[in-house]
C-alpha positions in Angstrom: 18.1 2.5 21.1 16.3 -0.8 20.9 17.8 -4.0 22.2 18.8 -6.8 19.8 16.2 -9.3 21.2 13.4 -6.9 20.5 14.8 -6.1 17.0 14.9 -9.8 16.3 11.2 -10.1 17.3 10.4 -7.2 15.0 12.3 -8.8 12.1 10.7 -12.1 12.7 7.2 -10.5 12.5 8.2 -8.7 9.4 9.6 -11.8 7.7 6.4 -13.8 8.6 4.3 -10.9 7.3 6.2 -11.0 4.0 5.7 -14.8 3.8 1.9 -14.4 4.2 1.9 -11.6 1.6 3.7 -13.7 -0.9 1.3 -16.6 -0.2 -1.6 -14.2 -0.8 -0.1 -13.0 -4.0 0.3 -16.6 -5.3 -3.3 -17.6 -4.1 -4.7 -14.6 -6.0 -2.8 -15.6 -9.2 -4.4 -19.0 -8.9 -7.9 -17.3 -8.6 -8.2 -18.3 -4.9 -9.7 -15.0 -3.9 -10.8 -15.9 -0.4 -7.5 -17.5 0.5 -5.6 -14.6 -0.9 -7.6 -12.1 1.2 -7.0 -14.3 4.3 -3.3 -14.3 3.7 -3.2 -10.6 2.9 -5.0 -9.7 6.1 -2.7 -11.9 8.2 0.3 -10.2 6.6 -1.3 -6.8 7.5 -1.8 -7.9 11.1 1.8 -9.1 11.5 3.3 -6.0 9.8 1.2 -3.7 11.9 2.4 -5.5 15.1 6.0 -5.1 13.9 5.6 -1.4 13.3 3.8 -0.9 16.6 6.8 -2.3 18.4 8.6 0.8 17.2 5.8 3.3 17.8 7.5 5.2 20.5 11.1 4.6 19.3 11.4 7.8 17.2 15.2 7.4 17.0 14.8 4.0 15.2 14.7 5.4 11.7 14.4 4.5 8.9 13.2 1.1 10.2 10.3 2.6 12.0 8.9 4.6 9.1 9.6 1.8 6.6 7.6 -0.7 8.7 4.7 1.8 9.0 4.8 2.5 5.2 4.7 -1.2 4.5 1.8 -1.8 6.9 -0.1 1.2 5.4 0.4 -0.2 1.9 -0.9 -3.5 3.0 -3.9 -1.9 4.6 -4.6 0.0 1.5 -4.4 -3.2 -0.6 -6.9 -4.8 1.8 -9.2 -1.7 1.4 -8.7 -0.9 5.1 -8.4 2.8 4.3 -8.9 4.2 7.8 -6.3 1.9 9.1 -3.9 3.0 6.4 -4.5 6.6 7.3 -3.7 5.9 11.0 -0.5 4.0 10.1 0.6 6.8 7.8 -0.1 9.5 10.4 1.8 7.6 13.1 4.8 7.2 10.7 4.7 10.9 9.8 4.4 11.9 13.5 7.9 10.5 14.0 11.1 11.5 12.3 11.1 9.7 8.9 13.8 10.5 6.4 12.5 13.0 3.9 12.3 10.5 1.0 10.2 8.1 3.1 8.1 11.0 4.4 7.3 12.0 0.8 6.4 8.4 -0.1 4.1 8.3 2.9 2.4 11.6 1.8 2.0 10.1 -1.7 0.4 7.0 -0.2 -1.9 9.2 1.9 -3.0 10.9 -1.3 -3.8 7.6 -2.9 -5.7 6.4 0.2 -7.8 9.6 0.1 -8.5 9.1 -3.6 -9.5 5.5 -3.1 -11.7 6.5 -0.1 -13.4 9.2 -2.2 -13.8 6.9 -5.1 -15.2 3.9 -3.2 -18.9 3.7 -4.1 -18.8 7.0 -6.0 -16.8 6.1 -9.0 -16.6 3.9 -11.9 -13.5 1.8 -12.0 -11.7 1.8 -15.4 -9.8 -1.4 -16.0 -9.0 -1.6 -19.7 -9.7 1.7 -21.5 -7.7 3.2 -24.4 -6.7 6.8 -24.5 -5.2 8.5 -27.6 -3.2 11.6 -26.9 -0.7 13.3 -29.3 -1.1 10.5 -31.8 0.0 7.9 -29.2 -2.3 5.3 -27.7 -2.2 4.3 -24.1 -3.9 1.8 -21.9 -5.4 3.3 -18.8 -6.5 2.0 -15.4 -8.0 4.1 -12.7 -11.2 5.6 -11.4 -13.7 8.0 -12.9 -15.3 10.3 -10.4 -17.8 12.7 -12.0 -16.1 14.2 -15.0 -12.6 13.6 -13.7 -10.5 10.6 -14.3 -7.8 9.6 -11.8 -5.3 7.3 -13.3 -3.8 4.5 -11.4 -1.8 3.2 -14.3 -0.9 4.5 -17.8 1.1 2.4 -20.2 1.9 3.0 -23.8 0.5 0.4 -26.2 3.2 0.6 -28.9 1.9 -1.2 -31.9 -0.7 -3.1 -29.9 -3.7 -1.1 -31.2 
């Protein structure tokens, strides 16, 4: 069991990471790309520190795996794919609840897809796909002849 002082430090790091993440999100919305990246990377650094404080505390679930999942998601968003893999592996090496373990495995799949697609693929941002007389907007990556969708949304009446 972790003492309350250490848990407070972990929560403080996590809260600060979330503040930086929010600041990055708003900077990106205002087209301040460099500032957004700076804020996102600081958030990743702090969230990773928080998760690492629970690295060897396998009985601190679900807090441990949730922090690692959060840090891995941030790493992926920052295109730090190798770091994301390591964070996911550390989380899965513990005892995450099955639901979180499944989310971590899904995240690992997405990391692997993005790693493979980086430099080898064509990013699809605003394509339209018609299937079964319905039109959808698609976002994702095309690798060779295969298309890996990141987002699919129905364009009801928009086309």
